[in-house]
N, C-alpha and C positions, 0 to 999 in steps of 0.2 A: 585449511583457509586461513593462512597467516594473518591476514588484514584483521581479521574478525577476532582470532585469539589475541592479537595485540592489543585491541580495544577493550577486549574483556579484561585483560591483565591490567592496564592502565586504569580502567574504571574502578576496579576492585581494590587497587591500591589507593584509590583516592581523587584521582581526575574525574572532574565533570565532563566526560567525553561519551559519546555515543554515535554510531552509525546509524546514518539515515537509509531507509529502505523505501526507495520508489516503487509502488505496486499500479503500475499502468503500463499499456501496450500504446497509448495514444501518440502518434506522431509529434504532435506540438507539445504534449506534456514530456516526452523524451528529450525533444529539442531542448525545451526550457531547462530541464533538469541537468542535461548533460553539460550545457552552455554554462551553467551556473558552475557546476562542480570543476569544469575547467578553470573558469576563471579566478576562482577562489582556492584551486589547488586541492580540493577535497577528496576523498575516498567516498564512493557512492555504491550502495547496493540497489540493484535493479531487481526486482522480483515478478515471478509469474505464478499465478494462481491455477489451481487444478481445473478450474472451470473456464479459465481463459485458455490455457494452454495445456494440451494431453496428446496422448499418442494419436486421439482421432481429429485434433485439429483444434477443440474447444471454441468458443464463441470467437475467437480471433482467426480462426482457420490455421493456426500454427501450431508444429510440433515443438518439443523442446529445444532441437536444434536449430528450427527455422527462428526461434525467438531469439537465440543469441546471436545469430547471424544478421537478425534484423537490427538488433541494438548495435553491434559491432559496425553495422552499416553507417549508422547515425555517427559513431565515434570517429570514424574515417573520415566522414564528409564534413564534421564539425571541428576536426582537429583536437579530438579529445583522446589522450592517452589511453589505451584500452587497459592498462595496469592499475588505472583509477577506479575501473568500474567492476563489480564483482556481482555473481549472479546466485540467485536464492529462489527456492522454489516453495511457495506460500500455500498453506491448507492442502497437503499433499497426503491422500489416503482416500476413503471410499466416499468422501463427501460429495463429490461431483456425481455420484451414481447412488445417493442415498435413498432414491425411490425404487430401487431395484432390492433383490434379497441380499444378504450379506455375503454369500458365497461368491455371487455374480460381480457384486461391488468390489470385493476385496480381489477377486482374480484381476480385474480392471486396474485396481490400483497398484497391484504388483507389477504388471507391466508399464504402467505409467511411470513409477520410482525408477526402473531400469533405464527408461527413455531420459528421463532427467539426469542422472548421474553420468550415462554414456556421453550426453550433449555436453556437459561441463558444468552442471550447475554444482556447486560447492557447498552451500549452505540450505540444508533439507529441513522444512517443518513438518515432522509427523504428525498429522492431526487426524486422530481417529475418534474423535469425541462425540461426533454426532452419529445415532442411530440408522441403520439402514430400514429397509421396508419390514414391519412388523416388529420393531424394537423401539424402546423408548427414545423420545428426543436426544437425551444425553445418555450414554452407556455407563457411564462411571468409569472409575480410575482403573479398576482390573481388566475389563475387557478392552478398553482403550489402550492401556499399555501393552497388553498381550498382542494386538493387533499393530501397534507402533513398532514392537520389536521384531514382530514378522517383516514388516516393511523394509525396516533397518537392515535385516539380513539380506533381503533382496539388493539394497543398495551396496553392501559391503561387497557381494558376490558379483555385482554389475561393474563396480568401480574399476578403472585400470589401476588407481592407487587410492584405496579406501582411505588411507591416511589424511587425503586432501579434504574429506568430508567432515562438516561440522553438522550436528543434528539439533534442532529445537524441539522441545517437548511440551506437554501441558494438556490439561484436561478441563480447563476452566477459560475456554478459549471463546472470546467475543465473536459472534457471527459474522462472516466475511461481508463487507460493505458496511457495518453498523447494526444498530439495532432495528429491528422490523417495526411496523407501524403499531402491531397489536402487543408489542412489548411495553411494559410499564416501567417508565424510567425512574419512577419512585422507588423501585425495588432493585435498584443496582446494586449487587453485593459484592463487598471488596473482598479479595483473596486474603484468608488469615494465613500467618506462618505456619500454622498446624495444617492446613490444608495442603499448601505448597510443599511441606516436607513430605505430607503422605504421597503425593502426586511423585515426587522424585524418587521415593521408596519404592514404590510400585513398578516404576519403570526400570530401576535397578534391577530389581527381582525378575522382571520379564526379559530384559537383555541377559543376565546371569544365565537364566534358565536355557537361552538358545547360546550359550557359550559366546556371547557378543560383550564380553568384558572392556575389550579394546575400544571397541564401538561407543560403550556408554562413556568412557573417558573423554570420548570428543563431543559430548553433548554439551554444548556450548550456551544455551539458552533455555529457559522455562518461561512460558507462556501464562501470564497470570492477570487478573483483573485488578488494576491499582486505584481504581475509581475514575476512569476516564471513559466515555462512551459519546456516541452521538447517534441520534434516531432521525425519523423524516424532519421534525420540527424542533427538536431540542439537543442541547449539547450538556453533558455532564462535566462539570470542570474540576481538575483536581486541585484541592487545597493545599498549596505549597507549604503552609504552615502546620499541616497536620501531622501528628508523630507518625515516624517511619518505623512500623511493626514488622512489616513485612520482610525486610533485608535479613533478619533473624533466620529466615529458612535457608538462605545462602551461608552460613557461617561455617559448615561441613563442607562445602563444596566450592573451594577457592579458584577451580577455573569455570566457573559457572556463573551466568547473570541472566537478567530477566530481559523478556523482550515484550515492548507495549505497542498492543494493536489499537486500532480506532483512536489514535491519537489527534485525528483531523479537527481543525478549528479550535484547538486548545489557544489559550493566551501564551505569548512568547515565554513569559516566566515559566510556565510548565515544563518547557523541554529542557531546560536547567534543573529543575527540582526532580524531575524524572531520573536524570543522568547522575544526580547526586544520591538517588534511591538505587542506584546499580541497574538501572534500565540501560543496557548497552546497544540495544536495539530499538529504534523508533519508526515506527512504518506509518505511512501516508498515502493515499491514494485518492479516495473521493473529493477531499478538499483541492486537490488540484484540478481535477477535471470541474469540479465546480466553479473555480477561477476560470477556466477555458469557457465554459458556457457563459459566465458573466461578462467576460470581454466580448465575446461573439454578439450576445444580446444588446451590448452597449453600442457596437459598431452598427448593427441593424439599425438602431434607433438614430445614429448619427446620420446614416445614409439618407433616412426618411425625413430627417429634420432639414438636410441641405437638399435634397431632390424629391419634391413634393409630387413629381411625375414619375416616380419609382414604380415600374410595372410588375416587378417579381413579388412573389408571395413573401410576407414576413416570414423570417426564418423561424420565429416561434410558432407560426402556423404550420409551417411545414414539419417542425418536431411534433407538433400536437396530433397532426394525422398519422404520422409513423408512430407514436405511441399507442395512440386509440387503434390502429390496425393491428399492432403486435403487443397486446398488453401483458404478456407473460413476465416481463423483466420488472413491471412495477406494480402489478394488480395487488399482490399478497402484501408488499410493504407498505402499502398505504389504506389497508383494509380499515373500513369502518368510518372512514371520513365521509362527509357530504359531498355532492357533486363539485360544489365549487371549490372546498378546500382540497379536493383530490386533484383537481385541475391545476391548481396553485402548487401543491406538493408534486406534479409531475415535472414540472419545470425548475422549481426554486428549492426543493427540499435537501436538507444536509445529506441525505442518503445519496441523493444525485442519480437515482436510477436512469437517468436521460444519458448517462455515458455510455449506456449499451447501445445507443441508437445513432451515434455519431459515425460508425463506420459503414451504416448502410448506404448503397449507392445514391439515393434520393438526397440523403443528408450531405454527404460528401460533395453533391453536386452544388446543392444550395449554399454551402460554406464558401465553396469557391467562387460562385457567384457574387457571393456578399463581398468577398475580399477583392474582386475584380472592381466592383462598383465603389467601394471605399477607397481604391486606388487613386481615383478621380479627384477626390475631395482635398480641402485644404481646410481643416477645422479651425476655427478660433480657439484660443486656449480657454476662454470661458466655456465654450461647449463642451469641449474635453473633459474640463473640471465637473461638469455636471455628471460624469460616468466614471471617470478614473481619478484618484488622488495624486496629489503633487508627487508622492514617492513612486508610483507606476510611471507617469508622465517622465519623472527623469531616468528611469530604468528604460524605457522607451526610446529615449534620447539616445543613449549609448547603445542600443541596438541599430538604431539608424545610422549611427556613425559608423558602424561594421556592414553597412550596406544592406540591411533590411528595410523593407518599407514600412509605412507607418503603421499601416493594419497588423500586419505579422508582429511588428514591434510590440505593439500593444497588448497583443494577445500573449506573447511570450514574458513581456514585463509582468502582467498579473498572475500568472501563473507562479514566474519566480519571487513574486512577493508573498505568495502564499508558502513556498518552499524555503525562502530564506531563513526563517525562524530554528528550521530543524539543522541547516548546515552551520548555523552558529556554535553547535556544540559536537559537530561531526570532525573527526582527525584529518589533518592535513597527508595529502598522499605523498608517501614515499621517505618522509621523515618525520620526528617527533614534534609536536606541538609544545609550547612552554608549559610548564608545569601550571594546572589550575587546582590546587589543593582545597579540599573540603573543609568547610569550618568545622570547628568540633561540636 
């Protein structure tokens, strides 16, 4: 994956540059992300997780080849050069089937890996850190590395050209979608350089045992915990002024960088700080669907402000009914809260578990009805400013100039405002950026 290798080379050479990895399959999130990448001429990673996309369809109903075709369809409709977009598989391993025994979960993981690389995913995150049924919640470096090497072997055997694949490893992997409600955010532990070095060494040994030295040479990134995280109602923010001890772990590995998970909701300056600390991949997902929900709820409020006779059920009420009828996606994440707090978290939590409900038919119909209702309005600017800041309204005006209706323009603009800080450190597609040398 030349784009990733180039970014890592430049990052390790001292440029504050990092690829943005968008982890979402939502149509409006993809539209907003692809349009912003197109307009700024930036390279973009689009990633699918094992829960979201797998050989059984995942919660999106898509297999790996379907997902790539799905995203390419948006590229073609939006006039985005496919060469700007690269695909990664996130949390690939037994994690999606961790409630089953390890033999069953790993058998399914092996089939999934083959499906991902055959479909054309070139960045593969080997995540074997979580235990299966009867195992500890975190299995430790040795077993995780052994399983990662086993899955890398499948990738190497399944790929038409194995040299196209770059691997991401790591055992200190934040849980997908952010910390859960029962997690104590006061106990966030930053990875030490010693732990990072030990993880690399364990994986190197496991790959070597399977005669996968060439594959290990294409390990491009290590997932570590730099001190960024979010939970249902809190954000752990990186202190850019804190000493950078962790980078020492990469000294012996010049072709490797770090990958940052759970960077959602961080202040803008953090993304530049992470790039300077050799985090060459910055992942974002829930913050984008959080922005999507915020925009929709604002449109709903505006419709009811202007149309007191609106007969349709408010969108938050529709979503509340769906979440109560199908609690599996949020219940364990908001455990322990009282009823009022849980109700608020269902809709407004940083964990954004509501994102799993937008593709249900009832939600799709309710959002379409809302957009139709809003289409007949001409809200005054002061009313819009009650819900959208000037920066979002300015972006929306640009979208309207391209032919998008006001409602859709506001939705896309809200999402792009959340994504824009990431792309500020992303590389230009197809040609190098000006040098951004680090301070000594």
